[in-house]
N, C-alpha and C positions, 0 to 999 in steps of 0.2 A: 476598883480600875476592874474589876472580877462582873461585875457591873455591864461597866462599855463590851467587854469584849465577849458575852457572851448577848448581846442585844446585836453589835453587827454579825457574832454570827447565826444567826437569829435570819436578818437582816440578807446575807448573802442566799442567790438562787443552790435551791440540793442541789446536787449530779449523781442521776441514776446513773448507772451501767443496766444495761442490756445485755442480757444473754443470749438474744439473739434479734430481727429485725422483725421492725412487727411488720405486720401480716396487711399488704394492702388490697385493694377490688378491686383488680385492672374494670372490670367489668361497668362497674360501681364509674371508679374518674374517664372513659371513654365515653358512657352514659352522661357524665355533668358535661364537659368536652363539647361530644352534639349539644345538647340545652345552650350553654356559652353562644356555638357559633353561629345556631340559630337564629339567637336574641340575638346579637352584631350583629348578626344580618338585618332582621328586621329592622333595625336602630338608624342602622344606613339606610334600608328603603322610604325609613321615615322620611328621613334628613336627607333625601336625594328628592323624594315628594317637596319638605316642606321647602323645599331648594328652590325647585322650578314653577312649584307656586305666588315666590317672591320674586321671580327674574316678572312671569310673563305681570305679575300685577305692578312693580316699577313698567316697565314696558308699555303696561297699561295706561300706567300715571302719563309715565311722557308724554306717549299718543294723545291723552286729550287738551293735559299742558300744550306739545306746541298747537292743537288742532283751533285752542282757546288762544291762541298767542297772534295767529295766523286770520283767526277772524276777526279779531282789538286794527291790525294792520291794514283787512279790509275797508274795516272799519276806516279808522282815518287816513286812510289810505282815498280812499273813497270823494275828501273832502280836498283833492289836493290833482282828482282824476281829472284830464276834462270832460266840457258838457256839450253839449246845441243843439238848438233848437232856429226856428226857422226865423227872420228876419219881420215878421209878422207877427210869427205864434208870442204869448204870452208865460207860456214851458218852457223844459230847460230838460233835456234826457241825457243820465251817463249811458243811455246806450245809444249806435247809433245804429240801430235797426227795427229798434220801439216800434210798437204801431202809434203811441204820439206820430211817432215820424216819417210814417211809411206816406204819407199826402208828398211830402214835399219836397220837393227838386232842389237838384240837388246848386243851382244856383241860386234857390234863398232860404239855403241849411251855412245855417251861420256854427262857431266854432269860442269857441272863447274855452281857459286853463286851463278854468278851475268852477265851481258855484259860485266861488263868492264874488268873482265877476258878471259871473250874470245874474246873479240877486241886486248887485247895483243896478244893475242896466233897468230893473224890475220886474225879474220874468222867478219866478214860483217852479219849486223844480216841483217836474211831472207825478201823478201818481202812478203808476205800470210797472215804469223802472227803480225806483228810490234806490 
């Protein structure tokens, strides 16, 4: 039992009584606090820059995706667009103002609901306004 008591006494933290308060170098503490403050500001600035960059990249990606979707929709819509041709011609046009239609009079201009209908009539797509 004595051994147990001795071990317990050794394990207990030793409390020392101070006769006077420890000396604190307030200038050093002030410098340390200023250094910490500077580091926090630097870190905050870096976080702000990283956040801004991430936001810009996200916006850029979104706009690129939108453009891709719009381009895809335009390609899909072209199949559904009205097409124009002359009564006697063998080409159909997506653009009513295409150079290939300049000499066609309004009375000889035919409108089809889509390119599929024009192809059924034996017409081919214009090389200018594809």
